[in-house]
N, C-alpha and C positions, 0 to 999 in steps of 0.2 A: 762500621760497616762500608764494605767498599765492593761495589754490585759491579762494577765497570766490567765491561766485555776486553777492554785491552790497556794495559797500562805499560810502561817500561820499566820503570821500579817504581813500586810504590812508598817512597817517603813519607809519606802521612803514615802510612800502615807503622813503618819502624820511629816516627814522631808521638803516634799513640802508645804504642806498648810500651816508652821510655817513663808516662806515667801508669801505667799499668793497665791500660785501657788492654781486654781482649781483642782483639780483632778475630770479626768474623767476615770472610773475603769470598768472593767468587774464582774459584781455581781458573779460569781463563787464561791467564799468562804464568808464563815458566816463573819470573821473577818472583812470583809467591812463594813459593817451594823453598826459595832461597832462605826467604826472612822467616816463616811461619813453619813450624812443625804441627803438625796436623792433630790437634786433641791434646799437645803438649802445650803449647805457648797461643794457640789460638786455634781457628775453627777455619777450614776451608771447603766451601758447597762445592760439590762436582758440577762437572760439564752434564748435558747441558742443564741451563739455568733453571732453576725450580722454586717457587717462591716458598713451596712449603718446607723445603730443608733449608732455609735461610732463616724461616719464623721457627722451627722446629730447634734450630743451634741458637738461637738468640731465647727459647721459652726455658731450653737445659742450663743457660747461663742465670739467668734469672731467677731459674727455681733452685737451683744448687751452688749455696753461697760457699761452699767449700770448696768446688771444681771453679766458681769465677776465683777463689783467692787464689788458689793453687796456679792456673793459667796465667793470673797475673801475675805474680812473684815472678812466675817462666818468662813471662814477654818481658819485664825490667831486666831479667838476665840475658834474654836472647838481644836484645836493644844496644848493649852494650858492645856486642861484636858491628856494629856498625858506627862506633863514635869514632868519631875525626881522628884522634892518636891510632886505635887499631889499623881505622884505613891507611892510615900514613905510613904506618911501621908493616903492612902488610906490601904495600907499593914501594918501601925501601927495600924488602927481604927480594921480590921479584926484581927488580933492578937489579940488585945485587947478587943475584943468580945468574941473570942474565950477562950481564958482565966479566964474570968469571968461567964462562962457555967460552 
């Protein structure tokens, strides 16, 4: 769970996702939408913060092991997008594109 009002980039979310942890986060900052696809590899609770949304999301994951496992598998796949190799390759591609212009 990450219920911060503000985060830059939630690295802790990606780190948890690498191990199949399904994140439940508060959708209070834009970067979370780059990391999590709501309902697919994690859950983003809407603004304004409402504890019932968070509790309901956790309960849903605890009660449905098939859903939790599918989301955990999707989380692992999504976390690979943020691996060092992928990020470095994206930077090289961007730099190459800029130098060709």
